[in-house]
N, C-alpha and C positions, 0 to 999 in steps of 0.2 A: 884762560882762567887764572886771573891774578888777584881776585878779591878773596881775602883770607877766610872770612866767615862763610861766604858762598861756596868756596872750594871745600871747606870742611863739611858743610851740610850736604853737598852733592856726594862727596866721598863716603860719608857716613850712611847716607840713604842707599847708595849703591851696595855697600857692605851688608847692611841689614837686609836688604831685599834679597841679595844672593845667598846669604847664610840661612835666611828663613826658608828659602825654597830648595836648599840642597839637602836631599834625603841621604844620598851617598856620594862620595867623591870618586871620580873615575881614577883608575890607576895612573900614576904619573907617567907621562910621556917625556921624551927628551926635551930639554929647553930649546934646542935648535928647531925641532919639529913644531913645538908650540909657537915659537916666534914666526916661523915661516907661514903657519896657518893663519895666525892673527894678521900678518902683513897681507896675506891673500884676501882675507875677508874685508880688511880695511880698504885695500885698493879696489876690490870689487865694488864696494859701496861708493867710493870716490868716483869710479868710472861711471856708475849708474847716475851720478849727480853731475856729470860733466867736469869733474875735477881731475887734474893730472895725478898719476900714481906717485906714491911716496917711495923714496929710496931708503934702504936700511943704512944707518950710520953706526959703525962699530964702536966709535967713541961714546955715542949716546947709549948704546946697549950696555956698556960698562957702567955708565952713570946710573942707568935704570936698575941694573943688577945690584949695585951697591945700595941704592935706595930701597929695593925690595928686601935685602938682607936686614937693613936697619928697621923697616916696618915690621917684618916677621919676628925679629928679635924682641921688639917692644910690644908685639901683638896689638898694633894700633895702626890705623890708616892716617897718613898725613902727607902733605906735599913737600917736595924738596926745598931746602933752604939754599940760598945763594946759587940758584940754577943758572943765572946769567953768568956768574963767575965760572961755574963748572963747564959751561959751554964756550969758554974763551978760546978753545982750540979749533972751533968751527966758525964759519962765516955766517952769522945769523943777524937778522934785523928784528925778528919776533919769535917767540917760543910759547909753548903750552905743554901741559902735563895732565895725563889721566892716571889715576891710581885707583885700584880696586882689589877686592879679595872675594873669591868665590870657589865653586867646586871644580870648574874646568874652564879652559880658554874660550870655548864657544859661548858659555853662559856669561862670561865677562864681556865678550864682544856684544852680545845682545843687550846686556845691561848698559854698556856704554852708549849704544845706539838709542836706547830708550831714555837716556838722560840728556836733556837739552844742552847742558854745558859740555859734557863729554862728546856728544855727537858733533857739536860745533867744532871742537878740536879735530875730530876725525875728518870732517868734511871741509875744513878751512882751506881756502885757496891761497892763504898766506904761507902754508907749509909745503916743503918739498922733500924733507928728510924726517926720519923717525928712528928712535931707538926703542926697542921692545924687549922687556925682560919678564920672566916668571920665576918665582921661587915656590916650590911645593913644600909645605911644612905642616905637620900635624893635621892632615886631612883638608887643608885649605891651599888654594893657589893664589899667591900674592902677585899683583900685576902693576907694572909701571910702564907707561908709554910717554916718551919725551919727543915732542915735535919741534921743528924749527924751520925757518925759511928766511 
């Protein structure tokens, strides 16, 4: 997902859909537990589509975390800038990013899978690593997933 306007539209649609359907937010769980659950759901979907599982990359988790803090602070969804530079410490040939905001991790996963661009990142055969982060702030869960391969 590298087309700026398309990414913004997809992220905005995802946020509006999730916030419009969120009656109440679930109590916050630990960031590690959310990350593990999201990785499990993603890898289950990938396995069902004949795609190898992703491995969690701690460097990408840090990048994703920093991006979530930035989005939550500004109360706005947007994609990372200079992501190729931020990934300079890993061996990548291609990358992608999913961002969203919603009531809980599973709602975000379902919304990602319902969005063609986000789903394409999750199921891409080009990726073998991911960094997943969540920030819970003011009743909303901010999410960034960074993929590379």
